[in-house]
C-alpha positions in Angstrom: 61.4 -83.2 2.2 58.1 -81.8 3.6 56.7 -78.5 4.6 57.0 -79.2 8.3 60.8 -79.9 8.0 61.3 -76.6 6.3 59.4 -74.5 8.9 60.8 -71.7 10.9 61.2 -72.8 14.5 59.9 -69.5 16.0 56.9 -68.9 13.8 56.2 -72.5 12.9 55.6 -71.3 9.3 57.2 -72.5 6.1 57.6 -69.7 3.6 58.2 -71.2 0.2 57.5 -70.2 -3.4 55.7 -72.5 -5.9 59.0 -73.0 -7.7 60.5 -74.2 -4.4 57.7 -76.6 -3.7 57.9 -78.0 -7.3 61.7 -78.5 -6.8 61.3 -80.3 -3.4 58.3 -82.3 -4.7 60.4 -83.4 -7.7 57.6 -82.6 -10.1 57.5 -80.2 -13.0 53.8 -79.9 -12.9 52.5 -76.7 -11.3 48.9 -77.9 -11.6 49.7 -81.0 -9.5 51.2 -78.8 -6.7 48.2 -76.5 -6.8 45.8 -79.4 -6.5 47.7 -81.1 -3.7 47.9 -77.8 -1.7 44.1 -77.3 -2.2 43.4 -80.8 -1.0 45.6 -80.5 2.1 43.9 -77.2 2.9 40.4 -78.7 2.4 41.4 -81.5 4.8 42.6 -78.9 7.4 46.1 -80.4 7.2 47.7 -77.1 6.3 46.8 -73.4 6.6 47.9 -71.1 3.7 48.6 -67.4 4.1 48.9 -66.0 0.6 51.9 -63.7 -0.1 51.1 -60.1 -0.6 51.5 -58.6 -4.1 54.1 -55.8 -4.3 54.0 -54.2 -7.7 54.4 -56.9 -10.3 55.9 -59.4 -7.8 54.3 -61.4 -5.0 55.8 -62.6 -1.7 56.0 -66.3 -1.2 53.1 -67.8 0.6 53.4 -69.1 4.1 52.2 -72.6 5.1 51.5 -73.9 8.6 51.2 -77.7 9.0 48.2 -78.5 11.2 48.1 -82.2 11.4 47.1 -81.9 15.1 43.9 -80.1 14.2 40.8 -81.9 15.6 39.2 -81.9 12.2 42.2 -83.8 10.7 42.1 -86.3 13.5 38.4 -86.9 13.1 38.9 -87.5 9.3 41.7 -90.0 10.1 39.4 -91.9 12.5 
């Protein structure tokens, strides 16, 4: 399962909690997920919109897969 498969067809965003990503990634390591998301963001493969904090809780972040971004394509070449 990947972020693009879980996206909303209208907004093209995937809204998923860290716990959800850990579950789909089949890893129990929060640090690995954080590192992977940071790497993908640095490579311009995803855009991350952090969820807003509401009291003591936080909304899930939203992710947009941007593999068609020119910067990603340049890195691949």
